[in-house]
C-alpha positions in Angstrom: 146.1 -26.9 120.5 149.6 -25.6 119.5 150.7 -29.2 118.9 147.8 -29.7 116.4 148.9 -26.6 114.5 152.5 -27.8 114.5 151.5 -31.2 113.3 149.4 -29.7 110.5 152.3 -27.4 109.5 154.7 -30.4 109.4 152.2 -32.4 107.3 151.8 -29.7 104.8 155.6 -29.1 104.6 156.4 -32.7 104.1 153.6 -33.6 101.7 154.6 -34.7 98.2 152.7 -31.8 96.6 154.8 -29.4 98.6 157.9 -30.5 96.7 156.4 -30.0 93.2 158.2 -27.4 91.1 156.6 -24.0 91.0 154.0 -24.6 93.8 153.9 -22.6 97.0 152.1 -23.3 100.3 149.4 -20.9 99.3 148.8 -22.7 95.9 148.4 -25.9 97.8 146.0 -24.4 100.3 144.0 -22.8 97.5 143.8 -26.1 95.6 142.7 -28.0 98.7 140.2 -25.3 99.6 138.6 -25.4 96.1 138.5 -29.2 96.2 136.8 -29.1 99.6 134.3 -26.5 98.4 133.4 -28.7 95.4 132.9 -31.8 97.6 130.9 -29.9 100.2 128.8 -28.3 97.5 127.9 -31.7 96.1 126.8 -33.1 99.5 124.8 -30.0 100.3 123.0 -30.2 97.0 122.0 -33.8 97.6 120.8 -33.2 101.2 119.2 -29.9 100.1 117.2 -31.7 97.4 115.8 -34.2 99.9 115.1 -31.3 102.2 113.2 -29.4 99.5 111.1 -32.4 98.8 110.4 -33.0 102.5 109.6 -29.3 103.1 107.3 -29.1 100.1 105.3 -32.1 101.2 105.1 -30.7 104.7 104.0 -27.3 103.4 101.4 -28.8 101.2 99.8 -30.6 104.2 100.2 -27.5 106.4 102.6 -28.8 109.0 105.5 -26.6 107.7 105.6 -23.0 106.7 106.2 -22.2 103.0 108.8 -19.6 104.2 111.1 -22.5 105.3 110.8 -24.1 101.8 111.6 -20.8 100.2 114.5 -20.1 102.5 116.1 -23.5 101.6 115.5 -23.0 97.9 117.1 -19.5 98.0 120.1 -20.9 99.9 120.6 -23.6 97.4 120.5 -21.0 94.5 123.1 -18.9 96.3 125.3 -21.9 96.7 124.9 -22.7 93.0 126.0 -19.3 91.9 128.7 -18.9 94.5 131.6 -19.0 92.0 129.9 -16.3 89.8 129.4 -14.1 92.9 133.1 -14.4 93.8 134.0 -13.7 90.2 131.8 -10.6 90.1 133.3 -9.1 93.3 137.0 -10.0 92.7 137.3 -9.6 89.0 139.1 -13.0 88.9 137.7 -15.8 86.9 137.1 -18.5 89.5 134.8 -20.5 87.3 137.8 -22.2 85.9 138.8 -23.3 89.5 135.5 -23.8 91.3 133.6 -25.0 88.2 130.1 -23.9 87.3 127.1 -25.8 88.6 125.4 -25.7 85.2 128.6 -26.5 83.2 130.3 -29.8 82.4 133.1 -29.2 84.8 130.9 -28.5 87.9 
């Protein structure tokens, strides 16, 4: 496991972004984390949309509880407002970084 961490550290240290002027390792990690969050959020929204439709049909016909449908819907709402929640608690405007789900840069 130590070898994997060493390989990741070397990859980060020798990446072309690491040599850009004015960037630190933390800036690169933050940028990659935000990019990962945006991509994962998109995939979760797509799968969650199909899940909502499936759970709604199942709940209408009585094979699934409406509580499951509501739980998935609330989870997707929390994911949609995640950047606003982070902004509220940290007093840092993360909407510029994370993007807003309802905005043009989401």
